[in-house]
KEBA-200922 format. One line per field, with one value per residue (C-alpha): residue number from 1; chain; x, y, z; residue in three letters. Coordinates in Angstrom, 3 decimals. Layout:
% residues N
resi	[NUM;...]
chain	[A;...]
xx	[X;...]
yy	[Y;...]
zz	[Z;...]
resn	[ALA;...]
***
This chain:
% residues 401
resi	[1;2;3;4;5;6;7;8;9;10;11;12;13;14;15;16;17;18;19;20;21;22;23;24;25;26;27;28;29;30;31;32;33;34;35;36;37;38;39;40;41;42;43;44;45;46;47;48;49;50;51;52;53;54;55;56;57;58;59;60;61;62;63;64;65;66;67;68;69;70;71;72;73;74;75;76;77;78;79;80;81;82;83;84;85;86;87;88;89;90;91;92;93;94;95;96;97;98;99;100;101;102;103;104;105;106;107;108;109;110;111;112;113;114;115;116;117;118;119;120;121;122;123;124;125;126;127;128;129;130;131;132;133;134;135;136;137;138;139;140;141;142;143;144;145;146;147;148;149;150;151;152;153;154;155;156;157;158;159;160;161;162;163;164;165;166;167;168;169;170;171;172;173;174;175;176;177;178;179;180;181;182;183;184;185;186;187;188;189;190;191;192;193;194;195;196;197;198;199;200;201;202;203;204;205;206;207;208;209;210;211;212;213;214;215;216;217;218;219;220;221;222;223;224;225;226;227;228;229;230;231;232;233;234;235;236;237;238;239;240;241;242;243;244;245;246;247;248;249;250;251;252;253;254;255;256;257;258;259;260;261;262;263;264;265;266;267;268;269;270;271;272;273;274;275;276;277;278;279;280;281;282;283;284;285;286;287;288;289;290;291;292;293;294;295;296;297;298;299;300;301;302;303;304;305;306;307;308;309;310;311;312;313;314;315;316;317;318;319;320;321;322;323;324;325;326;327;328;329;330;331;332;333;334;335;336;337;338;339;340;341;342;343;344;345;346;347;348;349;350;351;352;353;354;355;356;357;358;359;360;361;362;363;364;365;366;367;368;369;370;371;372;373;374;375;376;377;378;379;380;381;382;383;384;385;386;387;388;389;390;391;392;393;394;395;396;397;398;399;400;401]
chain	[A;A;A;A;A;A;A;A;A;A;A;A;A;A;A;A;A;A;A;A;A;A;A;A;A;A;A;A;A;A;A;A;A;A;A;A;A;A;A;A;A;A;A;A;A;A;A;A;A;A;A;A;A;A;A;A;A;A;A;A;A;A;A;A;A;A;A;A;A;A;A;A;A;A;A;A;A;A;A;A;A;A;A;A;A;A;A;A;A;A;A;A;A;A;A;A;A;A;A;A;A;A;A;A;A;A;A;A;A;A;A;A;A;A;A;A;A;A;A;A;A;A;A;A;A;A;A;A;A;A;A;A;A;A;A;A;A;A;A;A;A;A;A;A;A;A;A;A;A;A;A;A;A;A;A;A;A;A;A;A;A;A;A;A;A;A;A;A;A;A;A;A;A;A;A;A;A;A;A;A;A;A;A;A;A;A;A;A;A;A;A;A;A;A;A;A;A;A;A;A;A;A;A;A;A;A;A;A;A;A;A;A;A;A;A;A;A;A;A;A;A;A;A;A;A;A;A;A;A;A;A;A;A;A;A;A;A;A;A;A;A;A;A;A;A;A;A;A;A;A;A;A;A;A;A;A;A;A;A;A;A;A;A;A;A;A;A;A;A;A;A;A;A;A;A;A;A;A;A;A;A;A;A;A;A;A;A;A;A;A;A;A;A;A;A;A;A;A;A;A;A;A;A;A;A;A;A;A;A;A;A;A;A;A;A;A;A;A;A;A;A;A;A;A;A;A;A;A;A;A;A;A;A;A;A;A;A;A;A;A;A;A;A;A;A;A;A;A;A;A;A;A;A;A;A;A;A;A;A;A;A;A;A;A;A;A;A;A;A;A;A;A;A;A;A;A;A;A;A;A;A;A;A;A;A;A;A;A;A;A;A;A;A;A;A;A;A;A;A;A;A]
xx	[-4.778;-5.213;-8.753;-7.402;-4.943;-7.711;-9.945;-7.151;-6.449;-10.135;-10.239;-7.051;-8.162;-11.542;-9.824;-7.553;-10.562;-12.245;-9.203;-8.912;-12.558;-12.035;-9.061;-11.021;-14.001;-11.770;-10.071;-13.276;-14.949;-12.022;-12.547;-16.145;-16.812;-15.940;-18.493;-18.363;-16.573;-18.290;-16.253;-16.677;-19.484;-18.405;-19.180;-17.268;-14.294;-10.946;-9.709;-6.480;-3.881;-0.719;1.551;3.495;6.698;8.424;12.056;14.982;18.316;16.712;19.088;19.401;15.674;13.843;14.679;13.090;10.018;9.613;9.920;7.325;4.818;5.195;3.840;0.454;0.173;-1.559;-0.829;-2.369;-1.075;1.925;4.677;6.311;9.283;10.034;13.712;13.579;16.827;18.745;22.519;22.622;21.418;17.752;16.393;18.810;18.048;14.292;14.531;16.699;13.978;11.283;9.773;9.250;11.432;11.565;14.070;13.263;16.057;14.984;17.051;15.121;11.809;12.440;9.831;7.743;4.779;6.713;7.757;4.154;3.002;5.755;4.630;0.963;1.816;3.758;0.875;-1.583;-0.354;-2.133;-4.130;-5.060;-8.322;-6.637;-3.253;-1.640;1.146;3.758;7.030;10.151;11.077;7.840;6.459;2.830;0.648;-0.946;-3.635;-3.075;-3.085;-6.371;-8.117;-7.011;-7.899;-11.281;-12.187;-11.142;-13.161;-16.186;-16.308;-14.898;-12.790;-9.143;-8.316;-5.638;-4.114;-3.060;0.535;2.461;5.976;7.412;9.893;11.933;11.071;14.504;14.249;14.978;11.964;12.063;11.575;8.640;7.021;7.481;5.818;2.902;2.434;2.653;-0.023;-2.346;-1.940;-2.072;-4.417;-6.373;-7.491;-8.294;-10.309;-12.266;-12.798;-14.111;-16.545;-17.683;-18.250;-15.466;-12.632;-9.246;-5.935;-3.607;-0.342;1.982;2.194;-0.396;-2.746;-5.126;-6.839;-9.372;-7.757;-10.556;-9.490;-5.697;-5.186;-6.110;-5.084;-2.795;0.310;3.238;4.436;7.557;5.448;7.236;3.877;2.403;0.161;-1.614;-2.050;-3.306;-5.940;-7.200;-7.320;-9.212;-11.661;-12.487;-13.029;-15.551;-13.307;-12.618;-10.406;-11.618;-9.585;-8.990;-7.819;-7.670;-4.784;-1.296;1.791;4.765;7.892;10.642;12.179;15.586;18.394;20.351;19.251;20.139;17.918;15.022;15.418;15.331;12.275;10.385;11.367;10.113;6.795;6.080;7.324;5.289;2.231;2.558;2.956;-0.104;-2.162;-1.297;-2.088;-4.887;-7.034;-8.508;-9.110;-10.923;-13.103;-13.932;-14.839;-16.920;-18.992;-19.148;-20.061;-22.138;-20.179;-19.834;-17.251;-14.819;-15.367;-14.555;-11.476;-10.378;-10.746;-8.678;-5.983;-5.848;-4.827;-1.055;1.539;0.974;4.206;3.593;-0.025;1.070;3.619;1.054;-1.467;1.165;2.116;-1.533;-2.171;0.795;-0.369;-3.933;-2.716;-0.606;-3.600;-5.722;-3.129;-3.136;-6.832;-8.360;-11.284;-10.629;-12.431;-9.303;-7.721;-10.775;-10.889;-7.152;-7.256;-10.219;-8.405;-5.280;-7.420;-9.203;-5.929;-4.473;-7.620;-7.891;-4.222;-4.541;-7.495;-5.510;-2.603;-4.751;-6.738;-4.162;-0.591;0.033;2.046;4.170;4.710;4.889;3.464;6.913;7.911;5.297;7.488;9.792;7.087;7.865;11.534;10.518;8.272;10.875;13.563;11.396;11.251;14.279;12.661;9.491;11.461;13.375;10.071;10.005;13.440;14.634;11.671;12.323;11.262;12.795;12.174;15.222;15.822;16.572;19.547;18.685;20.283;20.835;18.005;15.816;12.728;12.227;10.025]
yy	[26.884;23.201;23.445;24.602;21.704;19.331;20.580;20.110;16.650;15.720;16.806;14.896;11.796;11.869;12.022;9.099;7.143;7.738;6.427;3.448;2.630;2.830;0.456;-1.958;-1.873;-2.725;-5.628;-7.064;-6.813;-8.702;-11.573;-12.016;-14.279;-12.229;-11.558;-13.938;-12.308;-12.530;-14.080;-13.436;-15.210;-18.300;-16.639;-13.455;-12.817;-12.466;-8.877;-8.064;-7.343;-5.302;-5.840;-2.639;-2.874;0.371;-0.365;1.616;-0.258;-3.694;-5.780;-8.474;-9.125;-8.011;-11.161;-13.466;-11.237;-11.163;-14.959;-15.321;-12.962;-14.493;-17.803;-16.148;-14.182;-15.104;-14.354;-10.866;-9.699;-7.404;-7.149;-3.718;-2.774;0.924;1.288;4.623;6.606;3.355;3.125;-0.647;-3.264;-3.379;-2.748;-5.170;-7.985;-7.404;-7.745;-10.846;-12.483;-11.660;-8.396;-5.229;-2.537;1.225;3.520;6.841;9.302;12.484;13.027;16.081;14.233;11.089;8.887;5.801;7.935;9.398;5.891;4.688;7.676;7.028;3.418;4.327;6.803;4.043;1.574;4.154;3.414;0.062;0.152;-2.999;-3.518;-3.754;-2.614;-4.398;-2.465;-4.647;-3.802;-5.050;-7.515;-9.171;-12.655;-13.265;-15.905;-18.553;-17.168;-13.592;-11.962;-13.527;-12.876;-9.245;-8.460;-10.162;-8.294;-4.954;-5.625;-6.819;-3.904;-1.170;-0.102;-0.305;-3.557;-4.126;-7.552;-8.931;-7.714;-9.626;-9.859;-13.339;-13.988;-17.087;-19.126;-18.298;-14.565;-12.115;-11.401;-7.702;-8.657;-10.895;-8.023;-5.835;-8.545;-8.672;-4.892;-5.159;-7.870;-5.776;-2.827;-4.695;-7.608;-7.402;-3.801;-3.916;-7.092;-5.237;-2.238;-4.567;-6.127;-2.635;-1.621;0.978;1.620;0.115;1.951;1.105;-0.375;0.090;-3.334;-5.813;-3.021;-3.577;-0.745;-0.655;1.260;3.845;4.827;4.599;6.354;9.758;9.123;11.686;9.505;11.853;12.614;12.397;11.400;8.557;6.921;7.606;4.544;5.938;9.321;7.704;5.691;8.871;10.806;8.022;7.629;11.337;11.095;8.299;5.251;3.806;0.737;-2.702;-5.337;-8.795;-11.004;-14.145;-12.742;-12.549;-10.558;-11.760;-9.966;-10.029;-7.314;-5.932;-8.151;-5.458;-3.530;-0.306;-1.322;-2.185;1.133;3.103;1.182;1.775;5.424;5.919;4.195;5.820;9.324;9.167;8.023;10.895;13.439;12.036;12.256;15.941;16.763;14.424;13.777;17.331;17.040;13.722;15.096;18.166;16.060;13.694;16.671;18.314;15.099;13.706;10.449;8.433;6.196;9.111;9.890;6.258;6.477;9.615;7.849;4.920;7.278;9.181;6.034;6.506;3.735;1.252;1.887;5.625;5.099;3.055;5.713;8.511;6.554;5.909;9.602;10.609;8.201;9.621;13.224;12.346;10.549;13.582;15.883;13.530;13.528;17.337;17.365;17.530;15.334;11.843;12.201;12.329;9.522;7.339;8.027;7.548;4.302;3.122;4.029;2.106;-0.844;-0.931;-0.894;-3.618;-5.722;-5.311;-6.118;-9.168;-10.336;-9.780;-11.780;-14.657;-15.006;-14.171;-14.280;-16.930;-18.938;-15.871;-14.515;-16.862;-15.867;-15.546;-13.145;-10.630;-9.444;-7.886;-5.495;-2.681;-2.600;-2.674;0.343;2.282;1.668;3.527;6.754;8.322;7.612;9.443;12.357;12.549;13.145;16.640;17.755;15.400;13.689;11.080;12.464;10.444;7.148;5.268;1.612;-0.325;-2.672;-6.366;-9.711;-10.615;-12.535;-12.780;-11.312;-8.552;-5.577]
zz	[32.479;33.241;31.890;28.501;28.330;29.352;26.530;23.985;25.378;25.073;21.416;20.554;22.469;20.727;17.330;18.226;19.457;16.093;14.222;16.579;15.982;12.226;12.387;14.555;12.186;9.221;10.996;12.453;9.041;7.504;9.965;8.853;5.889;2.790;0.125;-2.791;-5.699;-9.032;-11.781;-15.498;-17.286;-19.183;-22.529;-21.663;-23.951;-22.213;-22.432;-24.238;-21.551;-21.315;-18.334;-17.683;-15.624;-14.582;-13.718;-12.370;-12.324;-11.983;-14.111;-11.444;-11.100;-14.232;-16.200;-13.636;-13.435;-17.215;-17.400;-14.644;-16.286;-19.751;-18.460;-17.907;-21.166;-24.392;-28.037;-28.234;-24.835;-24.395;-21.823;-21.697;-19.506;-19.066;-18.183;-16.415;-16.073;-15.787;-15.519;-15.973;-18.487;-17.434;-20.937;-22.622;-20.210;-20.485;-24.275;-24.008;-21.925;-24.474;-23.246;-25.197;-23.602;-23.957;-22.328;-20.695;-19.939;-18.184;-15.074;-13.877;-13.812;-11.826;-10.265;-10.853;-11.862;-14.787;-15.851;-15.785;-17.834;-20.388;-20.675;-21.087;-23.841;-25.608;-25.269;-26.644;-30.163;-29.907;-26.663;-24.735;-22.877;-19.468;-18.156;-15.198;-13.453;-11.799;-10.068;-11.794;-9.068;-7.997;-8.600;-9.558;-7.981;-10.203;-12.513;-11.331;-14.765;-15.889;-12.576;-12.266;-15.859;-15.661;-12.469;-13.966;-17.105;-15.130;-12.681;-14.895;-11.910;-10.856;-9.081;-6.430;-5.896;-2.530;-2.272;0.376;1.731;2.159;4.958;5.674;8.798;10.214;9.465;12.311;14.491;13.589;9.933;10.865;12.754;9.657;7.566;10.014;9.829;6.035;6.013;8.170;5.805;2.482;3.179;6.432;6.164;2.403;3.042;5.707;3.444;0.742;3.219;4.274;0.662;0.687;-1.796;-1.096;-1.526;-4.377;-3.117;-6.081;-7.705;-8.922;-10.011;-12.954;-14.823;-17.648;-20.507;-20.469;-16.950;-17.049;-20.394;-18.902;-15.282;-13.583;-13.526;-14.206;-10.704;-8.548;-5.537;-3.703;-2.921;-6.343;-6.005;-2.940;-4.627;-7.835;-5.949;-4.289;-7.567;-9.331;-6.428;-6.458;-10.214;-9.680;-10.160;-6.686;-6.568;-5.520;-3.717;-5.194;-2.295;-4.448;-6.481;-5.007;-5.876;-3.840;-2.761;-0.165;1.985;0.954;2.187;4.045;7.106;5.295;2.383;4.677;6.496;3.249;2.089;5.364;5.374;1.838;2.527;5.860;5.063;1.875;3.824;6.295;3.492;1.743;4.940;5.283;1.654;0.684;3.771;3.801;0.051;0.453;3.241;1.156;-1.882;0.262;1.367;-2.045;-3.905;-1.022;-1.157;2.056;0.373;0.137;3.809;4.626;2.449;4.321;7.665;6.412;5.122;8.421;10.307;10.604;10.223;13.043;14.924;14.902;15.925;18.938;19.914;19.650;21.729;24.386;24.568;24.726;27.586;29.520;29.008;30.018;33.121;34.087;33.693;35.763;38.563;38.456;39.180;35.700;34.792;33.521;30.179;28.018;30.048;29.538;25.801;25.242;27.226;25.156;21.930;22.965;24.018;20.652;18.736;20.943;20.584;16.815;16.203;18.453;16.369;13.171;14.553;15.807;12.595;9.945;11.240;13.888;11.365;10.634;14.136;17.120;20.493;22.032;19.237;20.362;23.219;20.611;19.378;21.915;20.901;17.225;17.758;19.761;17.125;14.589;16.625;14.828;11.452;12.462;13.895;10.628;8.822;10.338;9.120;6.369;4.788;2.078;-1.274;-4.113;-5.899;-4.602;-5.305;-2.115;-2.281;-2.475;-2.971;-6.557;-8.174;-5.080;-6.689;-4.159;-4.561]
resn	[UNK;UNK;UNK;UNK;UNK;UNK;UNK;UNK;UNK;UNK;UNK;UNK;UNK;UNK;UNK;UNK;UNK;UNK;UNK;UNK;UNK;UNK;UNK;UNK;UNK;UNK;UNK;UNK;UNK;UNK;UNK;UNK;UNK;UNK;UNK;UNK;UNK;UNK;UNK;UNK;UNK;UNK;UNK;UNK;UNK;UNK;UNK;UNK;UNK;UNK;UNK;UNK;UNK;UNK;UNK;UNK;UNK;UNK;UNK;UNK;UNK;UNK;UNK;UNK;UNK;UNK;UNK;UNK;UNK;UNK;UNK;UNK;UNK;UNK;UNK;UNK;UNK;UNK;UNK;UNK;UNK;UNK;UNK;UNK;UNK;UNK;UNK;UNK;UNK;UNK;UNK;UNK;UNK;UNK;UNK;UNK;UNK;UNK;UNK;UNK;UNK;UNK;UNK;UNK;UNK;UNK;UNK;UNK;UNK;UNK;UNK;UNK;UNK;UNK;UNK;UNK;UNK;UNK;UNK;UNK;UNK;UNK;UNK;UNK;UNK;UNK;UNK;UNK;UNK;UNK;UNK;UNK;UNK;UNK;UNK;UNK;UNK;UNK;UNK;UNK;UNK;UNK;UNK;UNK;UNK;UNK;UNK;UNK;UNK;UNK;UNK;UNK;UNK;UNK;UNK;UNK;UNK;UNK;UNK;UNK;UNK;UNK;UNK;UNK;UNK;UNK;UNK;UNK;UNK;UNK;UNK;UNK;UNK;UNK;UNK;UNK;UNK;UNK;UNK;UNK;UNK;UNK;UNK;UNK;UNK;UNK;UNK;UNK;UNK;UNK;UNK;UNK;UNK;UNK;UNK;UNK;UNK;UNK;UNK;UNK;UNK;UNK;UNK;UNK;UNK;UNK;UNK;UNK;UNK;UNK;UNK;UNK;UNK;UNK;UNK;UNK;UNK;UNK;UNK;UNK;UNK;UNK;UNK;UNK;UNK;UNK;UNK;UNK;UNK;UNK;UNK;UNK;UNK;UNK;UNK;UNK;UNK;UNK;UNK;UNK;UNK;UNK;UNK;UNK;UNK;UNK;UNK;UNK;UNK;UNK;UNK;UNK;UNK;UNK;UNK;UNK;UNK;UNK;UNK;UNK;UNK;UNK;UNK;UNK;UNK;UNK;UNK;UNK;UNK;UNK;UNK;UNK;UNK;UNK;UNK;UNK;UNK;UNK;UNK;UNK;UNK;UNK;UNK;UNK;UNK;UNK;UNK;UNK;UNK;UNK;UNK;UNK;UNK;UNK;UNK;UNK;UNK;UNK;UNK;UNK;UNK;UNK;UNK;UNK;UNK;UNK;UNK;UNK;UNK;UNK;UNK;UNK;UNK;UNK;UNK;UNK;UNK;UNK;UNK;UNK;UNK;UNK;UNK;UNK;UNK;UNK;UNK;UNK;UNK;UNK;UNK;UNK;UNK;UNK;UNK;UNK;UNK;UNK;UNK;UNK;UNK;UNK;UNK;UNK;UNK;UNK;UNK;UNK;UNK;UNK;UNK;UNK;UNK;UNK;UNK;UNK;UNK;UNK;UNK;UNK;UNK;UNK;UNK;UNK;UNK;UNK;UNK;UNK;UNK;UNK;UNK;UNK;UNK;UNK;UNK;UNK;UNK;UNK;UNK;UNK;UNK;UNK;UNK;UNK;UNK;UNK;UNK;UNK;UNK;UNK;UNK;UNK;UNK;UNK;UNK;UNK;UNK;UNK;UNK;UNK;UNK]
***
């Protein structure tokens, strides 16, 4: 009987070691000097751009976002706000600040994907060259619109900006740890994927699409991580996204603990659901189309949220140690230890290179408690998984996403 458990443990440990190796490869690749990104030729005409902002009850933030975006637009560009099933003055305020606004009311079909589809259908009457999707409460870095649009036009592929969370220097340490995990997911790993020549995931805001791709994209969905699903669909169809690290889209976490919890739950439950549904599909398409890039994308997707990954590695190490003490071989223990070591090493590298100004050395001792506090959220995924596009509460006018 112990031999059967040992075999299962070896298989699981080997899988975790594979995922740990993939995470390490992405982070190490990100540390290396990035490839120089080609810019548009000097005689290349600037594409006509439409910035599309899906919004659900964003009256406190949409005005500031519209004002920010308008600074980067030119005469022929458009700024469209889709007020989706709103109960407030989102559309009115967007118009007052100079945006074009359309209202969508369809309570049975809620979700950001439906809002994006509605906006694309509206833009189709006079289509732009490039569409940039931006959340209703984000702030763009300098030159972001031109750079994203130029890269999309040059490559003919979707482009993802560097989406980051800003935290105040006096923010609670738990929030800083969240920001570090966010940076690993949205900057470090995509940078590594870019260096490895692999597609990057779409992260929901700061996404640029050539019109020829987005006009027929499968957008209408209630998926709570519609961006991740969209990136997978487009990659399978031959349009993998590229990462643009020089372009920033900035946001802040919700001001309340309840808001932050809802936001994390939506992201991480959505990620776990997408792993279950889409990883087998990606692997199947990689084999059918003979595309190594889809296999690499599947491996990246299979890496669970970092806190959950650490918890799983810890449990696996405990099980392997118990089997070893019962007289089983030490193969699974060796592999699970190696997997945990790789994750610890790669995250240490990411912190040293990219996040020492965000997270001080003394703050690192709070990571175990941060991970343990998320256990109930992961358990909830088995019996009450988040499944709706819910706006997290935020402070008025803070420009959060």
